[in-house]
N, CA, C and O atoms as a GROMACS GRO file, in nm:
protein
  576
    1UNK      N    1  -1.698   1.650  -0.078
    1UNK     CA    2  -1.618   1.704  -0.158
    1UNK      C    3  -1.485   1.766  -0.066
    1UNK      O    4  -1.379   1.802  -0.116
    2UNK      N    5  -1.517   1.767   0.078
    2UNK     CA    6  -1.390   1.807   0.160
    2UNK      C    7  -1.313   1.664   0.168
    2UNK      O    8  -1.190   1.660   0.159
    3UNK      N    9  -1.382   1.559   0.183
    3UNK     CA   10  -1.315   1.458   0.217
    3UNK      C   11  -1.240   1.424   0.121
    3UNK      O   12  -1.130   1.376   0.149
    4UNK      N   13  -1.286   1.442  -0.036
    4UNK     CA   14  -1.223   1.409  -0.134
    4UNK      C   15  -1.060   1.505  -0.142
    4UNK      O   16  -0.947   1.466  -0.170
    5UNK      N   17  -1.095   1.594  -0.116
    5UNK     CA   18  -0.965   1.671  -0.122
    5UNK      C   19  -0.871   1.628  -0.016
    5UNK      O   20  -0.754   1.606  -0.047
    6UNK      N   21  -0.915   1.611   0.121
    6UNK     CA   22  -0.810   1.583   0.226
    6UNK      C   23  -0.770   1.431   0.177
    6UNK      O   24  -0.654   1.396   0.201
    7UNK      N   25  -0.839   1.358   0.124
    7UNK     CA   26  -0.773   1.221   0.084
    7UNK      C   27  -0.685   1.232  -0.022
    7UNK      O   28  -0.580   1.167  -0.016
    8UNK      N   29  -0.712   1.314  -0.135
    8UNK     CA   30  -0.605   1.354  -0.239
    8UNK      C   31  -0.500   1.411  -0.195
    8UNK      O   32  -0.397   1.379  -0.255
    9UNK      N   33  -0.482   1.521  -0.069
    9UNK     CA   34  -0.358   1.542  -0.031
    9UNK      C   35  -0.310   1.463   0.066
    9UNK      O   36  -0.189   1.471   0.084
   10UNK      N   37  -0.360   1.402   0.120
   10UNK     CA   38  -0.280   1.252   0.202
   10UNK      C   39  -0.187   1.160   0.104
   10UNK      O   40  -0.069   1.131   0.123
   11UNK      N   41  -0.274   1.117  -0.014
   11UNK     CA   42  -0.199   1.033  -0.095
   11UNK      C   43  -0.081   1.104  -0.204
   11UNK      O   44   0.022   1.052  -0.246
   12UNK      N   45  -0.129   1.227  -0.228
   12UNK     CA   46  -0.039   1.291  -0.290
   12UNK      C   47   0.104   1.319  -0.191
   12UNK      O   48   0.209   1.293  -0.251
   13UNK      N   49   0.122   1.374  -0.030
   13UNK     CA   50   0.181   1.406   0.008
   13UNK      C   51   0.285   1.268   0.028
   13UNK      O   52   0.408   1.272   0.028
   14UNK      N   53   0.217   1.172   0.042
   14UNK     CA   54   0.265   1.032   0.100
   14UNK      C   55   0.352   0.983  -0.022
   14UNK      O   56   0.472   0.963  -0.008
   15UNK      N   57   0.284   0.962  -0.149
   15UNK     CA   58   0.335   0.958  -0.257
   15UNK      C   59   0.498   1.030  -0.301
   15UNK      O   60   0.601   0.980  -0.345
   16UNK      N   61   0.467   1.145  -0.270
   16UNK     CA   62   0.605   1.253  -0.296
   16UNK      C   63   0.694   1.202  -0.185
   16UNK      O   64   0.814   1.208  -0.211
   17UNK      N   65   0.662   1.156  -0.074
   17UNK     CA   66   0.761   1.117   0.031
   17UNK      C   67   0.838   0.989  -0.010
   17UNK      O   68   0.961   0.984  -0.011
   18UNK      N   69   0.760   0.891  -0.043
   18UNK     CA   70   0.821   0.730  -0.103
   18UNK      C   71   0.882   0.767  -0.226
   18UNK      O   72   1.002   0.743  -0.231
   19UNK      N   73   0.821   0.828  -0.347
   19UNK     CA   74   0.853   0.820  -0.454
   19UNK      C   75   0.948   0.925  -0.504
   19UNK      O   76   1.002   0.923  -0.615
   20UNK      N   77   0.963   1.020  -0.408
   20UNK     CA   78   1.034   1.149  -0.440
   20UNK      C   79   1.203   1.070  -0.453
   20UNK      O   80   1.268   1.090  -0.556
   21UNK      N   81   1.250   1.001  -0.364
   21UNK     CA   82   1.403   0.972  -0.378
   21UNK      C   83   1.417   0.867  -0.512
   21UNK      O   84   1.527   0.853  -0.566
   22UNK      N   85   1.318   0.807  -0.553
   22UNK     CA   86   1.305   0.717  -0.659
   22UNK      C   87   1.346   0.837  -0.821
   22UNK      O   88   1.406   0.796  -0.920
   23UNK      N   89   1.311   0.935  -0.809
   23UNK     CA   90   1.356   0.978  -0.923
   23UNK      C   91   1.473   1.042  -0.938
   23UNK      O   92   1.505   1.085  -1.049
   24UNK      N   93   1.559   1.057  -0.823
   24UNK     CA   94   1.689   1.119  -0.847
   24UNK      C   95   1.773   1.002  -0.910
   24UNK      O   96   1.875   1.046  -0.964
   25UNK      N   97   1.759   0.880  -0.918
   25UNK     CA   98   1.832   0.794  -0.995
   25UNK      C   99   1.805   0.836  -1.170
   25UNK      O  100   1.899   0.846  -1.248
   26UNK      N  101   1.668   0.854  -1.206
   26UNK     CA  102   1.652   0.903  -1.318
   26UNK      C  103   1.744   0.995  -1.379
   26UNK      O  104   1.805   0.983  -1.485
   27UNK      N  105   1.744   1.091  -1.293
   27UNK     CA  106   1.848   1.236  -1.322
   27UNK      C  107   1.982   1.239  -1.325
   27UNK      O  108   2.042   1.341  -1.359
   28UNK      N  109   2.056   1.104  -1.283
   28UNK     CA  110   2.210   1.062  -1.280
   28UNK      C  111   2.237   1.056  -1.435
   28UNK      O  112   2.164   1.024  -1.530
   29UNK      N  113   2.364   1.096  -1.427
   29UNK     CA  114   2.440   1.081  -1.557
   29UNK      C  115   2.432   0.926  -1.611
   29UNK      O  116   2.447   0.833  -1.532
   30UNK      N  117   2.407   0.903  -1.751
   30UNK     CA  118   2.410   0.774  -1.799
   30UNK      C  119   2.532   0.706  -1.748
   30UNK      O  120   2.514   0.596  -1.697
   31UNK      N  121   2.630   0.745  -1.752
   31UNK     CA  122   2.750   0.665  -1.698
   31UNK      C  123   2.782   0.612  -1.542
   31UNK      O  124   2.863   0.532  -1.497
   32UNK      N  125   2.668   0.704  -1.475
   32UNK     CA  126   2.689   0.673  -1.319
   32UNK      C  127   2.640   0.526  -1.300
   32UNK      O  128   2.552   0.464  -1.361
   33UNK      N  129   2.734   0.484  -1.186
   33UNK     CA  130   2.674   0.324  -1.167
   33UNK      C  131   2.549   0.334  -1.084
   33UNK      O  132   2.528   0.443  -1.030
   34UNK      N  133   2.454   0.224  -1.066
   34UNK     CA  134   2.326   0.237  -1.031
   34UNK      C  135   2.367   0.221  -0.868
   34UNK      O  136   2.469   0.170  -0.821
   35UNK      N  137   2.265   0.276  -0.806
   35UNK     CA  138   2.278   0.279  -0.640
   35UNK      C  139   2.229   0.144  -0.599
   35UNK      O  140   2.258   0.104  -0.486
   36UNK      N  141   2.172   0.084  -0.663
   36UNK     CA  142   2.132  -0.092  -0.622
   36UNK      C  143   2.150  -0.145  -0.726
   36UNK      O  144   2.173  -0.087  -0.832
   37UNK      N  145   2.142  -0.273  -0.706
   37UNK     CA  146   2.122  -0.396  -0.800
   37UNK      C  147   1.962  -0.451  -0.795
   37UNK      O  148   1.926  -0.540  -0.873
   38UNK      N  149   1.878  -0.395  -0.704
   38UNK     CA  150   1.760  -0.441  -0.681
   38UNK      C  151   1.671  -0.314  -0.748
   38UNK      O  152   1.694  -0.195  -0.730
   39UNK      N  153   1.539  -0.385  -0.849
   39UNK     CA  154   1.468  -0.291  -0.896
   39UNK      C  155   1.364  -0.240  -0.754
   39UNK      O  156   1.312  -0.310  -0.668
   40UNK      N  157   1.361  -0.091  -0.772
   40UNK     CA  158   1.259  -0.066  -0.656
   40UNK      C  159   1.149  -0.115  -0.641
   40UNK      O  160   1.083  -0.167  -0.731
   41UNK      N  161   1.104  -0.100  -0.475
   41UNK     CA  162   0.993  -0.142  -0.450
   41UNK      C  163   0.930  -0.058  -0.341
   41UNK      O  164   0.950  -0.089  -0.223
   42UNK      N  165   0.867   0.032  -0.368
   42UNK     CA  166   0.827   0.138  -0.277
   42UNK      C  167   0.669   0.188  -0.278
   42UNK      O  168   0.610   0.242  -0.372
   43UNK      N  169   0.627   0.162  -0.172
   43UNK     CA  170   0.461   0.165  -0.174
   43UNK      C  171   0.434   0.256  -0.076
   43UNK      O  172   0.509   0.295   0.013
   44UNK      N  173   0.285   0.295  -0.109
   44UNK     CA  174   0.205   0.390   0.000
   44UNK      C  175   0.063   0.315   0.020
   44UNK      O  176  -0.017   0.312  -0.073
   45UNK      N  177   0.035   0.254   0.146
   45UNK     CA  178  -0.065   0.171   0.174
   45UNK      C  179  -0.170   0.255   0.265
   45UNK      O  180  -0.135   0.296   0.376
   46UNK      N  181  -0.278   0.275   0.223
   46UNK     CA  182  -0.381   0.350   0.317
   46UNK      C  183  -0.523   0.256   0.351
   46UNK      O  184  -0.571   0.164   0.286
   47UNK      N  185  -0.563   0.312   0.465
   47UNK     CA  186  -0.698   0.260   0.500
   47UNK      C  187  -0.780   0.389   0.548
   47UNK      O  188  -0.737   0.475   0.625
   48UNK      N  189  -0.893   0.387   0.496
   48UNK     CA  190  -0.996   0.460   0.528
   48UNK      C  191  -1.147   0.423   0.526
   48UNK      O  192  -1.187   0.329   0.458
   49UNK      N  193  -1.231   0.500   0.602
   49UNK     CA  194  -1.366   0.438   0.595
   49UNK      C  195  -1.442   0.534   0.477
   49UNK      O  196  -1.410   0.650   0.451
   50UNK      N  197  -1.547   0.457   0.415
   50UNK     CA  198  -1.614   0.514   0.292
   50UNK      C  199  -1.638   0.410   0.186
   50UNK      O  200  -1.564   0.311   0.189
   51UNK      N  201  -1.727   0.416   0.097
   51UNK     CA  202  -1.741   0.330  -0.015
   51UNK      C  203  -1.635   0.290  -0.122
   51UNK      O  204  -1.622   0.179  -0.174
   52UNK      N  205  -1.557   0.412  -0.146
   52UNK     CA  206  -1.430   0.401  -0.247
   52UNK      C  207  -1.342   0.497  -0.190
   52UNK      O  208  -1.369   0.569  -0.094
   53UNK      N  209  -1.195   0.494  -0.281
   53UNK     CA  210  -1.102   0.581  -0.210
   53UNK      C  211  -1.141   0.723  -0.249
   53UNK      O  212  -1.086   0.811  -0.184
   54UNK      N  213  -1.227   0.760  -0.345
   54UNK     CA  214  -1.219   0.898  -0.392
   54UNK      C  215  -1.330   0.985  -0.278
   54UNK      O  216  -1.324   1.106  -0.258
   55UNK      N  217  -1.418   0.902  -0.220
   55UNK     CA  218  -1.490   0.956  -0.124
   55UNK      C  219  -1.479   0.912   0.018
   55UNK      O  220  -1.561   0.948   0.102
   56UNK      N  221  -1.369   0.829   0.047
   56UNK     CA  222  -1.332   0.761   0.186
   56UNK      C  223  -1.286   0.863   0.281
   56UNK      O  224  -1.231   0.964   0.238
   57UNK      N  225  -1.303   0.844   0.413
   57UNK     CA  226  -1.215   0.938   0.501
   57UNK      C  227  -1.081   0.872   0.514
   57UNK      O  228  -1.077   0.762   0.570
   58UNK      N  229  -0.968   0.928   0.466
   58UNK     CA  230  -0.857   0.879   0.507
   58UNK      C  231  -0.821   0.860   0.667
   58UNK      O  232  -0.841   0.954   0.744
   59UNK      N  233  -0.773   0.748   0.710
   59UNK     CA  234  -0.723   0.728   0.860
   59UNK      C  235  -0.585   0.685   0.894
   59UNK      O  236  -0.522   0.720   0.993
   60UNK      N  237  -0.549   0.608   0.802
   60UNK     CA  238  -0.403   0.577   0.819
   60UNK      C  239  -0.344   0.558   0.686
   60UNK      O  240  -0.394   0.520   0.581
   61UNK      N  241  -0.210   0.598   0.719
   61UNK     CA  242  -0.084   0.562   0.581
   61UNK      C  243   0.010   0.523   0.612
   61UNK      O  244   0.063   0.575   0.710
   62UNK      N  245   0.068   0.424   0.549
   62UNK     CA  246   0.225   0.375   0.564
   62UNK      C  247   0.299   0.361   0.446
   62UNK      O  248   0.253   0.336   0.335
   63UNK      N  249   0.444   0.380   0.483
   63UNK     CA  250   0.496   0.330   0.357
   63UNK      C  251   0.572   0.200   0.385
   63UNK      O  252   0.615   0.167   0.496
   64UNK      N  253   0.585   0.128   0.267
   64UNK     CA  254   0.647  -0.002   0.267
   64UNK      C  255   0.746  -0.003   0.154
   64UNK      O  256   0.720   0.007   0.034
   65UNK      N  257   0.880  -0.018   0.222
   65UNK     CA  258   0.993  -0.051   0.109
   65UNK      C  259   1.045  -0.166   0.104
   65UNK      O  260   1.100  -0.197   0.210
   66UNK      N  261   1.050  -0.266   0.000
   66UNK     CA  262   1.097  -0.404   0.002
   66UNK      C  263   1.215  -0.438  -0.066
   66UNK      O  264   1.248  -0.557  -0.066
   67UNK      N  265   1.284  -0.355  -0.124
   67UNK     CA  266   1.408  -0.355  -0.175
   67UNK      C  267   1.502  -0.277  -0.187
   67UNK      O  268   1.490  -0.182  -0.265
   68UNK      N  269   1.626  -0.300  -0.108
   68UNK     CA  270   1.687  -0.428  -0.112
   68UNK      C  271   1.649  -0.500   0.007
   68UNK      O  272   1.666  -0.621   0.015
   69UNK      N  273   1.588  -0.416   0.122
   69UNK     CA  274   1.536  -0.484   0.247
   69UNK      C  275   1.394  -0.421   0.292
   69UNK      O  276   1.344  -0.319   0.243
   70UNK      N  277   1.348  -0.487   0.377
   70UNK     CA  278   1.230  -0.433   0.403
   70UNK      C  279   1.220  -0.313   0.522
   70UNK      O  280   1.274  -0.334   0.631
   71UNK      N  281   1.161  -0.207   0.500
   71UNK     CA  282   1.173  -0.079   0.581
   71UNK      C  283   1.042  -0.010   0.546
   71UNK      O  284   0.958  -0.055   0.468
   72UNK      N  285   1.031   0.118   0.621
   72UNK     CA  286   0.907   0.188   0.625
   72UNK      C  287   0.844   0.223   0.700
   72UNK      O  288   0.911   0.209   0.802
   73UNK      N  289   0.749   0.265   0.726
   73UNK     CA  290   0.654   0.328   0.850
   73UNK      C  291   0.551   0.209   0.884
   73UNK      O  292   0.476   0.224   0.980
   74UNK      N  293   0.544   0.092   0.807
   74UNK     CA  294   0.468  -0.019   0.815
   74UNK      C  295   0.522  -0.091   0.938
   74UNK      O  296   0.643  -0.113   0.952
   75UNK      N  297   0.426  -0.130   1.032
   75UNK     CA  298   0.462  -0.194   1.154
   75UNK      C  299   0.509  -0.323   1.132
   75UNK      O  300   0.561  -0.380   1.228
   76UNK      N  301   0.503  -0.378   1.033
   76UNK     CA  302   0.547  -0.512   1.035
   76UNK      C  303   0.561  -0.555   0.860
   76UNK      O  304   0.501  -0.634   0.788
   77UNK      N  305   0.691  -0.442   0.838
   77UNK     CA  306   0.748  -0.449   0.721
   77UNK      C  307   0.784  -0.583   0.660
   77UNK      O  308   0.733  -0.624   0.555
   78UNK      N  309   0.898  -0.665   0.748
   78UNK     CA  310   0.938  -0.750   0.694
   78UNK      C  311   0.853  -0.859   0.650
   78UNK      O  312   0.889  -0.930   0.556
   79UNK      N  313   0.725  -0.880   0.721
   79UNK     CA  314   0.640  -0.989   0.699
   79UNK      C  315   0.540  -0.954   0.593
   79UNK      O  316   0.491  -1.037   0.518
   80UNK      N  317   0.506  -0.798   0.592
   80UNK     CA  318   0.441  -0.745   0.454
   80UNK      C  319   0.532  -0.771   0.311
   80UNK      O  320   0.472  -0.807   0.210
   81UNK      N  321   0.646  -0.756   0.308
   81UNK     CA  322   0.694  -0.781   0.207
   81UNK      C  323   0.739  -0.921   0.172
   81UNK      O  324   0.779  -0.950   0.059
   82UNK      N  325   0.731  -1.006   0.271
   82UNK     CA  326   0.734  -1.135   0.230
   82UNK      C  327   0.615  -1.192   0.182
   82UNK      O  328   0.624  -1.276   0.092
   83UNK      N  329   0.505  -1.161   0.228
   83UNK     CA  330   0.383  -1.197   0.159
   83UNK      C  331   0.346  -1.101   0.010
   83UNK      O  332   0.259  -1.126  -0.075
   84UNK      N  333   0.404  -1.033   0.012
   84UNK     CA  334   0.415  -0.987  -0.138
   84UNK      C  335   0.479  -1.056  -0.218
   84UNK      O  336   0.428  -1.113  -0.315
   85UNK      N  337   0.611  -1.059  -0.182
   85UNK     CA  338   0.684  -1.185  -0.255
   85UNK      C  339   0.620  -1.280  -0.322
   85UNK      O  340   0.605  -1.291  -0.444
   86UNK      N  341   0.563  -1.380  -0.198
   86UNK     CA  342   0.504  -1.475  -0.233
   86UNK      C  343   0.390  -1.460  -0.354
   86UNK      O  344   0.385  -1.544  -0.443
   87UNK      N  345   0.304  -1.354  -0.352
   87UNK     CA  346   0.217  -1.338  -0.477
   87UNK      C  347   0.294  -1.261  -0.576
   87UNK      O  348   0.226  -1.222  -0.671
   88UNK      N  349   0.392  -1.236  -0.575
   88UNK     CA  350   0.448  -1.148  -0.700
   88UNK      C  351   0.431  -0.978  -0.699
   88UNK      O  352   0.473  -0.895  -0.779
   89UNK      N  353   0.358  -0.962  -0.585
   89UNK     CA  354   0.317  -0.819  -0.597
   89UNK      C  355   0.179  -0.802  -0.639
   89UNK      O  356   0.126  -0.692  -0.653
   90UNK      N  357   0.118  -0.921  -0.659
   90UNK     CA  358  -0.022  -0.897  -0.684
   90UNK      C  359  -0.135  -0.900  -0.564
   90UNK      O  360  -0.175  -1.007  -0.519
   91UNK      N  361  -0.179  -0.779  -0.518
   91UNK     CA  362  -0.214  -0.741  -0.426
   91UNK      C  363  -0.382  -0.826  -0.422
   91UNK      O  364  -0.428  -0.854  -0.312
   92UNK      N  365  -0.460  -0.859  -0.545
   92UNK     CA  366  -0.556  -0.919  -0.534
   92UNK      C  367  -0.545  -1.039  -0.508
   92UNK      O  368  -0.652  -1.095  -0.482
   93UNK      N  369  -0.440  -1.109  -0.504
   93UNK     CA  370  -0.396  -1.248  -0.485
   93UNK      C  371  -0.370  -1.283  -0.315
   93UNK      O  372  -0.338  -1.393  -0.271
   94UNK      N  373  -0.391  -1.175  -0.247
   94UNK     CA  374  -0.356  -1.164  -0.087
   94UNK      C  375  -0.475  -1.198  -0.035
   94UNK      O  376  -0.563  -1.112  -0.036
   95UNK      N  377  -0.499  -1.308   0.012
   95UNK     CA  378  -0.632  -1.329   0.108
   95UNK      C  379  -0.565  -1.415   0.219
   95UNK      O  380  -0.468  -1.490   0.212
   96UNK      N  381  -0.648  -1.381   0.325
   96UNK     CA  382  -0.580  -1.489   0.471
   96UNK      C  383  -0.698  -1.593   0.483
   96UNK      O  384  -0.813  -1.587   0.441
   97UNK      N  385  -0.644  -1.672   0.542
   97UNK     CA  386  -0.725  -1.829   0.564
   97UNK      C  387  -0.768  -1.840   0.660
   97UNK      O  388  -0.714  -1.783   0.754
   98UNK      N  389  -0.896  -1.926   0.680
   98UNK     CA  390  -0.962  -1.940   0.825
   98UNK      C  391  -1.079  -1.882   0.805
   98UNK      O  392  -1.101  -1.788   0.729
   99UNK      N  393  -1.177  -1.952   0.893
   99UNK     CA  394  -1.310  -1.893   0.903
   99UNK      C  395  -1.328  -1.819   1.002
   99UNK      O  396  -1.302  -1.857   1.116
  100UNK      N  397  -1.377  -1.693   0.973
  100UNK     CA  398  -1.393  -1.618   1.077
  100UNK      C  399  -1.537  -1.530   1.042
  100UNK      O  400  -1.563  -1.479   0.933
  101UNK      N  401  -1.618  -1.525   1.157
  101UNK     CA  402  -1.761  -1.475   1.170
  101UNK      C  403  -1.791  -1.314   1.167
  101UNK      O  404  -1.767  -1.262   1.276
  102UNK      N  405  -1.822  -1.254   1.101
  102UNK     CA  406  -1.826  -1.107   1.119
  102UNK      C  407  -1.964  -1.060   1.110
  102UNK      O  408  -2.039  -1.120   1.032
  103UNK      N  409  -2.010  -0.957   1.182
  103UNK     CA  410  -2.136  -0.898   1.184
  103UNK      C  411  -2.165  -0.842   1.032
  103UNK      O  412  -2.079  -0.812   0.950
  104UNK      N  413  -2.325  -0.836   1.014
  104UNK     CA  414  -2.334  -0.788   0.887
  104UNK      C  415  -2.348  -0.637   0.872
  104UNK      O  416  -2.413  -0.601   0.774
  105UNK      N  417  -2.308  -0.556   0.939
  105UNK     CA  418  -2.311  -0.441   0.960
  105UNK      C  419  -2.236  -0.378   0.857
  105UNK      O  420  -2.124  -0.422   0.831
  106UNK      N  421  -2.293  -0.260   0.782
  106UNK     CA  422  -2.235  -0.191   0.676
  106UNK      C  423  -2.158  -0.039   0.722
  106UNK      O  424  -2.202   0.075   0.742
  107UNK      N  425  -2.026  -0.100   0.726
  107UNK     CA  426  -1.942   0.069   0.758
  107UNK      C  427  -1.823   0.029   0.660
  107UNK      O  428  -1.729  -0.039   0.702
  108UNK      N  429  -1.828   0.070   0.538
  108UNK     CA  430  -1.733   0.036   0.434
  108UNK      C  431  -1.593   0.073   0.486
  108UNK      O  432  -1.580   0.168   0.562
  109UNK      N  433  -1.504   0.009   0.450
  109UNK     CA  434  -1.360   0.049   0.460
  109UNK      C  435  -1.269   0.002   0.360
  109UNK      O  436  -1.244  -0.117   0.343
  110UNK      N  437  -1.217   0.102   0.289
  110UNK     CA  438  -1.126   0.111   0.175
  110UNK      C  439  -0.994   0.075   0.166
  110UNK      O  440  -0.934   0.126   0.261
  111UNK      N  441  -0.929   0.016   0.101
  111UNK     CA  442  -0.764  -0.013   0.123
  111UNK      C  443  -0.718   0.035  -0.021
  111UNK      O  444  -0.787   0.024  -0.122
  112UNK      N  445  -0.573   0.098  -0.013
  112UNK     CA  446  -0.531   0.113  -0.146
  112UNK      C  447  -0.389   0.093  -0.132
  112UNK      O  448  -0.328   0.116  -0.028
  113UNK      N  449  -0.336   0.050  -0.237
  113UNK     CA  450  -0.191   0.074  -0.219
  113UNK      C  451  -0.155   0.130  -0.390
  113UNK      O  452  -0.218   0.103  -0.493
  114UNK      N  453  -0.048   0.204  -0.376
  114UNK     CA  454   0.001   0.264  -0.509
  114UNK      C  455   0.183   0.290  -0.493
  114UNK      O  456   0.236   0.303  -0.382
  115UNK      N  457   0.249   0.293  -0.605
  115UNK     CA  458   0.374   0.277  -0.616
  115UNK      C  459   0.437   0.193  -0.691
  115UNK      O  460   0.388   0.160  -0.800
  116UNK      N  461   0.547   0.146  -0.651
  116UNK     CA  462   0.613   0.074  -0.756
  116UNK      C  463   0.682  -0.060  -0.687
  116UNK      O  464   0.760  -0.050  -0.592
  117UNK      N  465   0.648  -0.178  -0.741
  117UNK     CA  466   0.683  -0.306  -0.730
  117UNK      C  467   0.774  -0.355  -0.822
  117UNK      O  468   0.737  -0.357  -0.940
  118UNK      N  469   0.880  -0.393  -0.796
  118UNK     CA  470   1.020  -0.458  -0.856
  118UNK      C  471   1.009  -0.407  -0.999
  118UNK      O  472   0.993  -0.477  -1.099
  119UNK      N  473   1.023  -0.236  -0.992
  119UNK     CA  474   1.025  -0.163  -1.096
  119UNK      C  475   0.907  -0.134  -1.187
  119UNK      O  476   0.918  -0.072  -1.293
  120UNK      N  477   0.796  -0.182  -1.138
  120UNK     CA  478   0.692  -0.170  -1.219
  120UNK      C  479   0.565  -0.068  -1.148
  120UNK      O  480   0.524  -0.103  -1.038
  121UNK      N  481   0.520   0.024  -1.197
  121UNK     CA  482   0.395   0.067  -1.134
  121UNK      C  483   0.288  -0.019  -1.087
  121UNK      O  484   0.243  -0.114  -1.151
  122UNK      N  485   0.252   0.017  -0.977
  122UNK     CA  486   0.123  -0.067  -0.923
  122UNK      C  487   0.003   0.049  -0.862
  122UNK      O  488   0.036   0.161  -0.822
  123UNK      N  489  -0.135   0.000  -0.863
  123UNK     CA  490  -0.223   0.061  -0.795
  123UNK      C  491  -0.321  -0.024  -0.778
  123UNK      O  492  -0.362  -0.091  -0.873
  124UNK      N  493  -0.378  -0.035  -0.639
  124UNK     CA  494  -0.480  -0.127  -0.600
  124UNK      C  495  -0.569  -0.062  -0.505
  124UNK      O  496  -0.515   0.017  -0.428
  125UNK      N  497  -0.717  -0.083  -0.496
  125UNK     CA  498  -0.805  -0.054  -0.419
  125UNK      C  499  -0.910  -0.156  -0.411
  125UNK      O  500  -0.950  -0.217  -0.510
  126UNK      N  501  -0.960  -0.174  -0.278
  126UNK     CA  502  -1.076  -0.279  -0.266
  126UNK      C  503  -1.130  -0.210  -0.140
  126UNK      O  504  -1.068  -0.144  -0.057
  127UNK      N  505  -1.271  -0.243  -0.146
  127UNK     CA  506  -1.347  -0.204  -0.056
  127UNK      C  507  -1.422  -0.306   0.017
  127UNK      O  508  -1.482  -0.378  -0.062
  128UNK      N  509  -1.440  -0.339   0.147
  128UNK     CA  510  -1.512  -0.418   0.253
  128UNK      C  511  -1.609  -0.372   0.299
  128UNK      O  512  -1.614  -0.251   0.319
  129UNK      N  513  -1.701  -0.443   0.326
  129UNK     CA  514  -1.812  -0.400   0.406
  129UNK      C  515  -1.802  -0.376   0.551
  129UNK      O  516  -1.909  -0.340   0.601
  130UNK      N  517  -1.696  -0.385   0.639
  130UNK     CA  518  -1.656  -0.337   0.750
  130UNK      C  519  -1.510  -0.369   0.794
  130UNK      O  520  -1.433  -0.427   0.716
  131UNK      N  521  -1.479  -0.339   0.894
  131UNK     CA  522  -1.324  -0.371   0.957
  131UNK      C  523  -1.298  -0.509   0.984
  131UNK      O  524  -1.186  -0.553   0.962
  132UNK      N  525  -1.398  -0.590   1.031
  132UNK     CA  526  -1.376  -0.735   1.061
  132UNK      C  527  -1.370  -0.815   0.891
  132UNK      O  528  -1.295  -0.906   0.855
  133UNK      N  529  -1.445  -0.763   0.833
  133UNK     CA  530  -1.443  -0.870   0.683
  133UNK      C  531  -1.300  -0.811   0.622
  133UNK      O  532  -1.229  -0.901   0.578
  134UNK      N  533  -1.241  -0.671   0.611
  134UNK     CA  534  -1.124  -0.653   0.591
  134UNK      C  535  -1.000  -0.743   0.647
  134UNK      O  536  -0.916  -0.805   0.582
  135UNK      N  537  -1.017  -0.729   0.804
  135UNK     CA  538  -0.872  -0.811   0.880
  135UNK      C  539  -0.916  -1.001   0.798
  135UNK      O  540  -0.832  -1.073   0.744
  136UNK      N  541  -1.040  -1.028   0.813
  136UNK     CA  542  -1.061  -1.182   0.786
  136UNK      C  543  -0.988  -1.185   0.650
  136UNK      O  544  -0.912  -1.278   0.622
  137UNK      N  545  -1.016  -1.070   0.556
  137UNK     CA  546  -0.997  -1.126   0.403
  137UNK      C  547  -0.854  -1.104   0.361
  137UNK      O  548  -0.809  -1.166   0.265
  138UNK      N  549  -0.768  -1.004   0.441
  138UNK     CA  550  -0.652  -0.967   0.423
  138UNK      C  551  -0.554  -1.014   0.500
  138UNK      O  552  -0.581  -1.074   0.604
  139UNK      N  553  -0.398  -0.987   0.452
  139UNK     CA  554  -0.316  -1.047   0.524
  139UNK      C  555  -0.224  -0.927   0.614
  139UNK      O  556  -0.276  -0.815   0.621
  140UNK      N  557  -0.136  -0.941   0.660
  140UNK     CA  558  -0.058  -0.840   0.739
  140UNK      C  559  -0.032  -0.718   0.658
  140UNK      O  560  -0.007  -0.614   0.718
  141UNK      N  561  -0.033  -0.718   0.530
  141UNK     CA  562  -0.003  -0.610   0.423
  141UNK      C  563  -0.072  -0.473   0.461
  141UNK      O  564  -0.016  -0.364   0.453
  142UNK      N  565  -0.208  -0.495   0.505
  142UNK     CA  566  -0.300  -0.378   0.537
  142UNK      C  567  -0.342  -0.369   0.706
  142UNK      O  568  -0.437  -0.300   0.743
  143UNK      N  569  -0.270  -0.438   0.784
  143UNK     CA  570  -0.284  -0.471   0.924
  143UNK      C  571  -0.200  -0.374   0.962
  143UNK      O  572  -0.084  -0.414   0.966
  144UNK      N  573  -0.219  -0.226   1.000
  144UNK     CA  574  -0.157  -0.110   1.044
  144UNK      C  575  -0.268  -0.028   1.089
  144UNK      O  576  -0.246   0.084   1.135
   0.00000   0.00000   0.00000
């Protein structure tokens, strides 16, 4: 239960930090000019150990903004945004190529994404058997 509360607090605080600035535009007067011609793309990405996001111990969280330019706390924001644009923001379509051999150790790693991609709300959660399997299956989006 304690891990669930910590996970929820981490996601809540990070989502507020990323999505909070997006709400200001909704409160602006209808006659005000838009701040940007680009649809917002702001995401919170997390990695934790556990079988699912509700019970996982959160370890890392980063922000990723892709419009109008790549920014955020993600260490490779331009690469991550480019990969997401390639798949149209479909996290399930992100896969790394190549053959990688991993141990069969079961130490589940869960990755999540929540936020807005090109103006549409997105959420994603995926669990991998261990860190090696995650790194072999995913691209630079969850490499942090």
